[in-house]
Residue frames as a rotation matrix with the C-alpha (Angstrom) as fourth column:
MET 1
0.069 0.706 -0.705 0.29
-0.936 -0.199 -0.290 42.89
-0.345 0.680 0.647 24.18
LYS 2
-0.366 -0.276 -0.889 1.84
-0.671 0.740 0.047 39.60
0.645 0.614 -0.456 23.00
ILE 3
-0.999 0.010 0.051 0.94
-0.032 0.655 -0.755 37.90
-0.041 -0.755 -0.654 26.28
ARG 4
-0.349 0.934 -0.071 -2.64
-0.531 -0.260 -0.807 39.07
-0.773 -0.244 0.586 25.93
LYS 5
0.113 0.347 -0.931 -2.95
-0.980 0.195 -0.046 37.62
0.166 0.917 0.362 22.39
PHE 6
-0.703 -0.449 -0.551 -1.40
-0.345 0.893 -0.289 34.38
0.622 -0.013 -0.783 23.58
PHE 7
-0.885 0.403 0.231 -3.80
-0.148 0.227 -0.963 34.23
-0.440 -0.887 -0.141 26.54
PHE 8
0.018 0.942 -0.335 -6.85
-0.782 -0.196 -0.592 34.78
-0.624 0.272 0.733 24.29
ALA 9
-0.094 -0.112 -0.989 -5.57
-0.854 0.521 0.022 32.18
0.512 0.846 -0.145 21.83
VAL 10
-0.946 -0.270 -0.179 -5.22
-0.130 0.822 -0.554 29.63
0.297 -0.501 -0.813 24.63
ILE 11
-0.590 0.795 0.142 -8.70
-0.288 -0.043 -0.957 30.42
-0.754 -0.605 0.254 25.98
ALA 12
0.150 0.642 -0.752 -10.20
-0.961 -0.086 -0.264 30.18
-0.234 0.762 0.604 22.47
GLY 13
-0.430 -0.409 -0.805 -8.40
-0.626 0.778 -0.061 26.88
0.651 0.477 -0.591 21.87
LEU 14
-0.989 0.089 0.119 -9.67
-0.043 0.597 -0.801 25.46
-0.142 -0.798 -0.586 25.15
GLY 15
-0.253 0.958 -0.134 -13.19
-0.596 -0.264 -0.758 26.55
-0.762 -0.111 0.638 24.28
VAL 16
0.124 0.233 -0.965 -13.07
-0.958 0.280 -0.056 24.86
0.257 0.931 0.258 20.87
SER 17
-0.746 -0.484 -0.457 -11.54
-0.348 0.869 -0.352 21.75
0.567 -0.103 -0.817 22.43
PHE 18
-0.830 0.488 0.272 -14.28
-0.190 0.211 -0.959 21.66
-0.525 -0.847 -0.082 25.11
CYS 19
0.081 0.899 -0.430 -17.01
-0.835 -0.174 -0.522 22.04
-0.545 0.401 0.737 22.51
MET 20
-0.070 -0.172 -0.983 -15.51
-0.824 0.566 -0.040 19.32
0.563 0.806 -0.181 20.28
ASN 21
-0.951 -0.297 -0.082 -15.14
-0.191 0.776 -0.601 16.95
0.242 -0.556 -0.795 23.23
ASN 22
-0.504 0.840 0.200 -18.76
-0.359 0.007 -0.933 17.48
-0.785 -0.543 0.298 24.20
PHE 23
0.195 0.549 -0.813 -19.84
-0.972 0.001 -0.233 16.91
-0.127 0.836 0.534 20.59
VAL 24
-0.415 -0.442 -0.795 -17.88
-0.574 0.805 -0.148 13.65
0.706 0.396 -0.588 20.35
LEU 25
-0.985 0.054 0.163 -19.11
-0.110 0.529 -0.841 12.47
-0.132 -0.847 -0.515 23.75
ALA 26
-0.240 0.969 -0.060 -22.71
-0.658 -0.208 -0.724 13.29
-0.714 -0.134 0.687 22.86
ASP 27
0.457 0.430 -0.779 -22.55
-0.887 0.282 -0.365 11.29
0.062 0.858 0.510 19.63
SER 28
-0.559 -0.827 -0.060 -20.25
-0.822 0.562 -0.094 8.49
0.112 -0.004 -0.994 20.82
ALA 29
-0.249 0.539 0.805 -23.16
-0.383 0.708 -0.593 6.19
-0.889 -0.456 0.030 21.67
ASN 30
0.783 0.618 0.071 -24.00
-0.133 0.278 -0.951 5.99
-0.608 0.735 0.299 17.95
PHE 31
0.402 -0.731 -0.551 -20.42
-0.914 -0.280 -0.295 6.07
0.062 0.622 -0.781 16.65
LYS 32
0.875 -0.020 0.485 -19.31
-0.061 0.987 0.151 2.59
-0.481 -0.161 0.862 15.60
THR 33
0.307 -0.857 -0.414 -15.62
-0.951 -0.286 -0.114 1.82
-0.021 0.429 -0.903 14.94
ALA 34
0.939 -0.131 0.317 -13.52
0.110 0.990 0.084 -1.18
-0.325 -0.044 0.945 13.98
VAL 35
0.120 -0.956 -0.269 -9.97
-0.743 -0.266 0.614 -2.10
-0.659 0.126 -0.742 13.06
ILE 36
0.997 0.045 -0.069 -8.36
-0.080 0.719 -0.690 -4.11
0.018 0.693 0.721 10.29
ASP 37
0.234 -0.954 0.187 -4.92
-0.043 0.182 0.982 -5.74
-0.971 -0.238 0.001 10.29
VAL 38
0.695 0.094 -0.713 -3.88
-0.646 -0.354 -0.676 -4.53
-0.316 0.931 -0.185 6.85
GLY 39
-0.341 -0.918 -0.204 -0.69
-0.935 0.310 0.172 -6.62
-0.095 0.249 -0.964 6.75
HIS 40
-0.609 0.183 0.772 -2.59
-0.101 0.947 -0.304 -9.81
-0.787 -0.263 -0.558 7.49
VAL 41
0.527 0.848 -0.052 -5.20
-0.087 -0.008 -0.996 -8.97
-0.845 0.529 0.069 4.87
LEU 42
0.452 -0.423 -0.785 -2.52
-0.887 -0.301 -0.349 -8.37
-0.089 0.854 -0.512 2.23
ASP 43
-0.644 -0.726 0.242 -0.69
-0.716 0.683 0.143 -11.58
-0.269 -0.081 -0.960 3.17
SER 44
-0.395 0.594 0.701 -3.97
0.106 0.788 -0.607 -13.47
-0.912 -0.165 -0.374 2.72
SER 45
0.330 0.591 -0.737 -4.90
-0.608 -0.464 -0.644 -11.92
-0.722 0.660 0.206 -0.60
ALA 46
0.376 -0.111 0.920 -4.98
0.532 0.839 -0.117 -14.41
-0.758 0.534 0.374 -3.46
GLU 47
0.939 0.011 0.345 -4.45
0.303 -0.506 -0.808 -11.55
0.166 0.862 -0.478 -5.90
ILE 48
0.632 -0.759 0.154 -1.33
-0.765 -0.580 0.280 -10.34
-0.123 -0.295 -0.948 -4.05
LYS 49
0.176 -0.552 0.815 0.08
-0.167 0.799 0.578 -13.88
-0.970 -0.238 0.048 -3.98
LYS 50
0.598 0.112 0.794 -0.54
0.700 0.411 -0.584 -14.25
-0.392 0.905 0.168 -7.73
LEU 51
0.959 -0.236 0.157 0.99
-0.126 -0.851 -0.510 -10.82
0.254 0.469 -0.846 -8.44
ASN 52
0.437 -0.842 0.316 4.10
-0.758 -0.155 0.634 -11.58
-0.484 -0.517 -0.706 -6.37
LYS 53
0.248 -0.301 0.921 4.57
0.300 0.928 0.223 -14.94
-0.921 0.221 0.320 -8.13
GLU 54
0.792 0.123 0.598 4.27
0.610 -0.150 -0.778 -13.24
-0.006 0.981 -0.193 -11.52
HIS 55
0.872 -0.476 0.115 6.68
-0.474 -0.879 -0.048 -10.48
0.124 -0.013 -0.992 -10.45
ASN 56
0.288 -0.786 0.547 9.27
-0.473 0.380 0.795 -13.00
-0.833 -0.487 -0.263 -9.17
GLU 57
0.399 -0.090 0.913 9.08
0.656 0.724 -0.215 -14.88
-0.641 0.684 0.347 -12.48
GLN 58
0.923 -0.036 0.383 9.68
0.268 -0.656 -0.706 -11.64
0.277 0.754 -0.596 -14.38
ILE 59
0.643 -0.737 0.208 12.67
-0.732 -0.511 0.451 -10.82
-0.226 -0.443 -0.868 -12.16
ASP 60
0.247 -0.528 0.812 14.07
0.047 0.844 0.534 -14.32
-0.968 -0.093 0.233 -12.77
GLU 61
0.652 0.047 0.757 13.76
0.742 0.163 -0.650 -13.72
-0.153 0.986 0.071 -16.51
LEU 62
0.927 -0.327 0.184 15.57
-0.277 -0.928 -0.249 -10.41
0.252 0.180 -0.951 -16.08
VAL 63
0.404 -0.806 0.432 18.43
-0.555 0.159 0.816 -12.16
-0.727 -0.569 -0.384 -14.26
LEU 64
0.307 -0.240 0.921 18.72
0.592 0.806 0.012 -14.65
-0.745 0.541 0.389 -17.14
TYR 65
0.886 0.060 0.460 18.79
0.413 -0.552 -0.724 -11.72
0.210 0.832 -0.514 -19.57
ILE 66
0.759 -0.635 0.143 21.59
-0.641 -0.692 0.332 -10.08
-0.112 -0.344 -0.932 -17.59
ASN 67
0.233 -0.686 0.689 23.62
-0.152 0.674 0.723 -13.31
-0.960 -0.273 0.053 -17.51
ASP 68
0.477 0.005 0.879 23.20
0.794 0.427 -0.433 -13.79
-0.378 0.904 0.200 -21.26
ALA 69
0.962 -0.110 0.249 24.18
0.018 -0.886 -0.464 -10.17
0.272 0.451 -0.850 -21.88
ARG 70
0.552 -0.800 0.234 27.33
-0.628 -0.216 0.748 -10.58
-0.548 -0.560 -0.622 -19.75
LYS 71
0.195 -0.456 0.868 28.33
0.377 0.852 0.363 -13.68
-0.905 0.256 0.338 -21.72
GLU 72
0.679 0.124 0.724 27.81
0.734 -0.132 -0.666 -11.91
0.013 0.983 -0.181 -25.02
ILE 73
0.918 -0.371 0.136 29.78
-0.373 -0.928 -0.014 -8.85
0.132 -0.038 -0.991 -23.87
ALA 74
0.403 -0.798 0.448 32.59
-0.415 0.277 0.867 -11.06
-0.816 -0.535 -0.220 -22.58
SER 75
0.360 -0.227 0.905 32.88
0.653 0.754 -0.071 -12.77
-0.666 0.617 0.420 -25.99
VAL 76
0.894 -0.034 0.448 33.64
0.328 -0.633 -0.702 -9.45
0.307 0.774 -0.554 -27.74
SER 77
0.172 -0.928 -0.332 37.31
0.962 0.085 0.260 -8.48
-0.213 -0.364 0.907 -27.83
ASP 78
-0.420 -0.288 0.861 37.11
0.594 -0.804 0.021 -5.08
0.686 0.520 0.509 -29.53
GLU 79
-0.739 0.040 -0.673 36.76
0.611 -0.381 -0.694 -2.41
-0.284 -0.924 0.257 -26.81
ASN 80
-0.859 0.445 -0.253 34.64
-0.498 -0.841 0.212 -0.03
-0.118 0.308 0.944 -28.93
LYS 81
-0.360 0.740 -0.568 32.21
-0.289 0.491 0.822 -2.80
0.887 0.460 0.037 -29.87
LYS 82
-0.503 0.110 -0.858 32.17
0.731 0.584 -0.353 -3.96
0.462 -0.804 -0.374 -26.26
LYS 83
-0.902 0.141 -0.409 31.21
0.159 -0.770 -0.617 -0.45
-0.402 -0.622 0.672 -25.01
LYS 84
-0.644 0.696 -0.316 28.46
-0.715 -0.401 0.573 -0.14
0.272 0.595 0.756 -27.63
LEU 85
-0.305 0.501 -0.810 27.14
0.105 0.863 0.495 -3.57
0.947 0.066 -0.315 -26.71
GLU 86
-0.716 -0.004 -0.698 27.22
0.696 0.076 -0.714 -2.73
0.056 -0.997 -0.052 -22.99
GLU 87
-0.883 0.387 -0.266 25.28
-0.325 -0.913 -0.247 0.48
-0.339 -0.131 0.932 -23.67
LYS 88
-0.469 0.723 -0.507 22.74
-0.552 0.208 0.807 -1.39
0.689 0.659 0.301 -25.79
PHE 89
-0.311 0.317 -0.896 22.16
0.524 0.843 0.117 -4.00
0.793 -0.433 -0.428 -23.05
ARG 90
-0.872 -0.036 -0.489 22.05
0.450 -0.452 -0.770 -1.33
-0.193 -0.891 0.411 -20.32
LYS 91
-0.764 0.615 -0.195 19.34
-0.645 -0.735 0.209 0.52
-0.014 0.285 0.958 -22.24
GLU 92
-0.257 0.674 -0.693 17.33
-0.307 0.623 0.719 -2.64
0.916 0.398 0.047 -22.90
LEU 93
-0.554 -0.023 -0.832 17.68
0.676 0.571 -0.466 -3.72
0.486 -0.820 -0.301 -19.28
LEU 94
-0.944 0.201 -0.260 16.41
0.007 -0.779 -0.627 -0.36
-0.329 -0.594 0.734 -18.05
GLU 95
-0.519 0.790 -0.325 13.41
-0.779 -0.282 0.560 -0.54
0.351 0.544 0.762 -20.42
LYS 96
-0.236 0.405 -0.883 12.58
0.116 0.914 0.388 -4.08
0.965 -0.011 -0.263 -19.30
LYS 97
-0.735 -0.108 -0.670 12.91
0.662 0.099 -0.743 -3.15
0.146 -0.989 -0.001 -15.63
GLU 98
-0.892 0.431 -0.134 10.72
-0.388 -0.884 -0.262 -0.06
-0.232 -0.181 0.956 -16.03
LYS 99
-0.330 0.790 -0.516 8.07
-0.612 0.237 0.754 -2.14
0.719 0.565 0.406 -17.81
ILE 100
-0.337 0.143 -0.931 8.11
0.522 0.851 -0.058 -4.75
0.783 -0.506 -0.361 -15.04
ASP 101
-0.890 -0.055 -0.452 7.90
0.429 -0.433 -0.792 -2.06
-0.153 -0.900 0.409 -12.33
LYS 102
-0.753 0.647 -0.125 5.04
-0.657 -0.727 0.199 -0.24
0.038 0.232 0.972 -14.06
ASN 103
-0.218 0.655 -0.724 3.10
-0.249 0.680 0.690 -3.46
0.944 0.331 0.015 -14.55
TYR 104
-0.496 -0.048 -0.867 3.60
0.719 0.538 -0.441 -4.39
0.488 -0.842 -0.232 -10.89
TYR 105
-0.955 0.101 -0.277 2.64
0.094 -0.787 -0.610 -0.92
-0.280 -0.608 0.743 -9.64
ASP 106
-0.594 0.775 -0.218 -0.48
-0.704 -0.369 0.607 -0.76
0.390 0.514 0.764 -11.85
LYS 107
-0.109 0.550 -0.828 -1.71
0.081 0.835 0.544 -4.17
0.991 -0.008 -0.136 -10.71
LEU 108
-0.655 -0.189 -0.731 -0.90
0.722 0.126 -0.680 -3.41
0.221 -0.974 0.054 -7.08
THR 109
-0.936 0.349 -0.048 -2.89
-0.333 -0.920 -0.208 -0.17
-0.116 -0.179 0.977 -7.35
ASP 110
-0.280 0.867 -0.413 -5.87
-0.577 0.192 0.794 -2.08
0.768 0.460 0.446 -8.76
ILE 111
-0.220 0.147 -0.965 -5.70
0.562 0.827 -0.002 -4.63
0.797 -0.543 -0.264 -5.93
ASP 112
-0.912 -0.156 -0.380 -5.52
0.403 -0.515 -0.757 -1.79
-0.078 -0.843 0.532 -3.39
LYS 113
-0.709 0.705 -0.021 -8.63
-0.676 -0.671 0.303 -0.22
0.200 0.229 0.953 -4.92
ASP 114
-0.099 0.674 -0.732 -10.47
-0.165 0.714 0.681 -3.55
0.981 0.188 0.041 -4.79
ILE 115
-0.441 -0.120 -0.890 -9.56
0.771 0.456 -0.444 -4.11
0.459 -0.882 -0.108 -1.14
SER 116
-0.989 0.077 -0.124 -10.56
-0.004 -0.862 -0.506 -0.55
-0.146 -0.500 0.853 -0.27
LYS 117
-0.417 0.889 -0.187 -13.94
-0.700 -0.183 0.690 -1.08
0.579 0.419 0.699 -1.95
THR 118
-0.089 0.336 -0.938 -14.37
0.316 0.902 0.293 -4.30
0.945 -0.271 -0.186 -0.01
VAL 119
-0.783 -0.233 -0.577 -13.58
0.618 -0.186 -0.764 -2.50
0.070 -0.955 0.290 3.26
GLU 120
-0.874 0.487 0.008 -16.08
-0.487 -0.874 0.002 0.23
0.009 -0.002 1.000 2.38
GLN 121
-0.165 0.833 -0.528 -18.75
-0.440 0.417 0.795 -2.35
0.883 0.363 0.298 1.53
LEU 122
-0.282 -0.026 -0.959 -18.08
0.659 0.721 -0.213 -4.22
0.697 -0.693 -0.186 4.79
ALA 123
-0.959 -0.110 -0.260 -18.32
0.265 -0.669 -0.695 -0.96
-0.098 -0.735 0.671 6.73
LYS 124
-0.638 0.769 -0.039 -21.61
-0.717 -0.575 0.394 -0.02
0.281 0.280 0.918 5.12
GLU 125
-0.102 0.605 -0.790 -23.12
-0.089 0.785 0.613 -3.46
0.991 0.133 -0.026 5.60
ASN 126
-0.094 -0.033 -0.995 -22.24
0.867 0.489 -0.099 -3.38
0.490 -0.872 -0.017 9.30
ASN 127
0.763 0.524 0.379 -22.95
0.362 -0.831 0.422 0.33
0.536 -0.184 -0.824 9.89
TYR 128
0.134 -0.797 -0.589 -19.39
0.935 -0.095 0.342 1.30
-0.328 -0.596 0.733 10.85
ASP 129
0.967 0.175 -0.183 -18.60
0.136 -0.969 -0.208 5.02
-0.214 0.176 -0.961 10.94
LEU 130
0.456 -0.887 -0.077 -14.83
-0.887 -0.446 -0.117 4.59
0.070 0.122 -0.990 11.08
ILE 131
0.953 -0.302 0.025 -12.40
0.300 0.951 0.070 1.78
-0.045 -0.059 0.997 10.30
LEU 132
0.602 -0.799 0.019 -8.75
-0.787 -0.588 0.185 2.17
-0.137 -0.126 -0.983 11.30
SER 133
0.222 -0.657 -0.721 -5.59
-0.297 0.658 -0.692 0.22
0.929 0.368 -0.049 10.67
LYS 134
0.882 0.119 -0.457 -4.85
0.329 0.537 0.776 -2.08
0.338 -0.835 0.435 13.60
ASP 135
-0.061 -0.996 -0.071 -1.27
0.874 -0.019 -0.485 -0.73
0.481 -0.091 0.872 13.61
ALA 136
-0.559 -0.127 0.819 -2.57
-0.013 -0.987 -0.161 2.68
0.829 -0.101 0.550 14.70
VAL 137
0.382 0.815 0.436 -4.81
-0.603 -0.138 0.785 1.37
0.700 -0.563 0.439 17.49
LEU 138
-0.646 -0.633 0.426 -3.83
-0.719 0.317 -0.619 0.02
0.256 -0.706 -0.660 20.90
TYR 139
-0.846 0.433 0.311 -7.11
0.184 0.784 -0.593 -1.76
-0.500 -0.444 -0.743 21.57
SER 140
-0.444 0.818 -0.366 -10.38
-0.891 -0.362 0.273 -2.45
0.091 0.447 0.890 19.82
LYS 141
-0.393 0.392 0.832 -13.03
-0.267 0.817 -0.511 -5.03
-0.880 -0.423 -0.216 20.47
ASN 142
0.732 0.679 0.054 -14.21
-0.088 0.173 -0.981 -4.80
-0.676 0.713 0.186 16.86
ASP 143
-0.430 -0.889 -0.160 -11.70
-0.442 0.053 0.896 -6.44
-0.788 0.455 -0.415 14.50
LEU 144
0.626 0.735 -0.261 -12.97
-0.530 0.155 -0.834 -6.93
-0.572 0.661 0.486 10.96
THR 145
-0.311 -0.876 -0.369 -9.79
-0.896 0.140 0.422 -8.65
-0.318 0.462 -0.828 9.77
PRO 146
-0.667 0.022 0.745 -11.24
0.040 0.999 0.006 -12.20
-0.744 0.033 -0.668 9.67
SER 147
0.421 0.897 0.137 -14.19
0.283 0.014 -0.959 -11.09
-0.862 0.443 -0.248 7.54
LEU 148
0.621 -0.252 -0.742 -11.95
-0.690 -0.625 -0.365 -9.22
-0.372 0.739 -0.562 5.14
VAL 149
-0.520 -0.840 0.157 -9.41
-0.692 0.522 0.498 -12.05
-0.501 0.150 -0.853 4.97
LYS 150
-0.225 0.525 0.821 -12.18
0.299 0.839 -0.455 -14.47
-0.928 0.143 -0.345 4.04
THR 151
0.782 0.582 -0.222 -13.17
0.029 -0.390 -0.920 -12.18
-0.622 0.713 -0.322 1.16
VAL 152
0.536 -0.612 -0.581 -9.70
-0.829 -0.513 -0.225 -11.40
-0.161 0.602 -0.782 -0.23
SER 153
-0.367 -0.718 0.592 -8.29
-0.551 0.680 0.484 -14.91
-0.750 -0.148 -0.645 0.15
ARG 154
0.321 0.530 0.785 -10.67
0.458 0.639 -0.618 -16.13
-0.829 0.558 -0.038 -2.54
SER 155
-0.785 -0.615 -0.079 -9.24
0.206 -0.380 0.902 -15.56
-0.585 0.691 0.425 -6.01
LYS 156
-0.046 0.769 -0.637 -11.34
-0.594 -0.534 -0.602 -13.82
-0.803 0.351 0.482 -8.62
């Protein structure tokens, strides 16, 4: 009984596969695809460059804050006061770091949305049905990376 169910499942799967292959082959003449090198696009983005510069400056400020906090803690001789001061700085450091991370993530999300909209617009303008990441494709004659790089490399 189990073999019979397995056999019918295989036959049904082959039938569905055959039908899907015929459907894709029948419509492949009108199906237009392209690829985009996402890494290259992000490396070329003026907004990403600006965001990374801003983020690095904030991290540098955080390092200065940590160094100043260490100096202040080192100047205190009373162990109880030292522990309270360490806890105060640890809490402030965590708050500052969370704020920096949230700001970075929010801006990165906005940039991602903008780039995705640009890809969608490029696809619609050129009648593409599917655009894939170049990392997932072995070969494609249609690479939209240069067009997208030109768009995202200009700052807003």
